[in-house]
N, C-alpha and C positions, 0 to 999 in steps of 0.2 A: 491830714489825709487818712483815708480808711486803709486798713491793713489788706494785703493781698492774701493772707492766710484766711481760710474760712472762719467766719464768726457765727454762722448759723448752720446747723445740721438739719437737713430735711430728710426725714425718715418715712418710708412708706412700706406697708406690709407686702405689697405686690406691685408688679409693673402695671397692672390694670388700674392702679391709683395714679399713675403718672399724668394722665390728661388733666386731672384736677390739681395735683400738687405742682404742676408747671405754673399755675397761677401764683403760687408763693414765690417761685423762682423769678418770674417776670417782675414782680413787685420789688424783690431784693435787687435785681439788676437795675431797675429804674432808680433806686437809691444808691447804686454802686456799692452794695454790701456783698462781700464775698461769702459764698456758701458752698456746701457740698450736699449731694443727694445720694442716699443709699437705700437699697431695698433690704429689709431685714424683718423677719416675721417673729412675733411673740410666740407663735405656736410651732412653726416649721423650722425656725432657726433660733431657738431661745438663747443658746450660748453666744452666738454672734451678736444678738440684740443686747444682751447683758454686757458684753465686752465693749461694744460701741458706746453704750450709755455711760459705763464706768470710766472710759478713757476720754470722753468728750471734753471735759474741762481741761485736762492735761494736754489735749490736742489743740487748745486755743478756742474752742467753741464757747459762745456766750449765751446762746438761745437754741432750743430744740423745737422744731415744728414737726409734728408727727401726725400722719394721716393713716387711717385704717377703717375698714368697713366690716360689716357683719358683727362678729363677737367684739371687734375693736378694742382688744386689750393692749395693743401696742403702746399707746401713749402712757398708760398706767404702768406698764413694765418699765418703760424708759424713765418715767418719773421716780419709780422706786429705786432706780440704780444711779441717779445723779441728783445733784443739788442745783443744777441749772434750771432756769424757767423752761417749762414744757408747755407748748401750745398745741392743743389737740384739734385736729380737723376730722370730723366724722364724715365718712364717705356715704354718698347716696347709694342705697341698695335696692335691688329689684323687689325683694320680698316685702320689706317694710318701709320703703322710701327713705331709708337712712335713720329712721327713728331708733332702730336697734343700735346703730353705731353711735348715735347721739347719747343714748342712755348709758352705753358701755363706757363712753369717754367722759361724760360729765359726772357719773355716780362714783366718785372716788372715795375711799375711806379717809377719815381724818388723818392728816399727817402726810398724805401722798397727793399733792395738788396737781391738777392738770387744768390749765386755762383753756376752756373749751369754746370753740367758735362755731359758727353756723355750719350746717350740713353742706358739703360740696364746694363748688367753685368760689362762692362768696366767702365762705369760711377760710378757704385756702388763701385768697387774696388778702383778706383781713388779717390772717396770721402773718403774712409778710409785712403788712403795715404795723401791726403790733410789735413784731420783732424789731422793726426799725425804730419804733417809739422807745422800746426798752434800750436799744443800743444808743439812742440819742441822749440818754442820760449822761453818757461819757463822751459824746461826739458832737461838737457844734456843727460840723459839716453835715452830718445826717439830720440834725435838728433843723438846719436851714432848708434842706431839701423837703423835710416834712412840712415846714411852714409854707413853702411854695406849693406843695401838693394840696394842702388845705385851701389855699387861696384859689388854686385852679378849680377845685371842686365847687367852691362858692361862685366863681365866675361862670362856670358852665350852667349852674342852676339859674342864675340871673339871665343868661343868654337864652336859655330854653323858655323862661317865663316871658321874656320880651317877644320871642318868636310866636309863642302861643297867643299872646295878646294881639299881635299883628295879624296873624293868619286865621285865628279862631280854631276851636277844637276840631271841627270837621275836616279842615284842610291841613291841620298840623301833622308834620312828619318829623320823627326824631332826626 
C-alpha cells in the first residue's frame, strides 16, 4: 500500500502556474500517489524555496516536480538544494511561447541535474507519470498501475484506428 505521507512535492513559482501543474496532480491522484503542492519563488521567496528543498527528503518526499515560467530558475534552485530527483516543467509564456522557460530549465550546469519535460500541460502530465515510474522502482502497487495505464493507452490507439478505418477520415471524430 502506498503511504499517506506525501511522496512527491509539486512546486510552482506562482499561482498562475496552477492550471498547468494541476495536470501533475491529476496523474498522481490516478496512481494514488500522495503529494503536496506549494508555491515558492526562486526570486521572490528564495529562503522559503531553499528551506523547502533542503527539508524535502527529511519530510519523506521522494521526487520533486517543479514548474516555472519566464526566467524559470526554480527547478535549478531546487535541484541545487536537494539530492532528490527534480523534474522540471517549463511554463508556456506569452513573450516566447515557453522557449525561454525551456532553456532556463534544461540548461543546467554539470552536477546540478533537472530532468526537463515538455513545455506546459503535456510536460506537467508527463512529470506525474515519470514521478510514478521513479516511485515504481520501490512499489509493485504503482508498477501494476503503470502497466495498466500503458495497456489502456495502447487499447485507445487501437480503438481509434478501428474507428478511422470504419468511418473514413472525412467522417472521423475523436
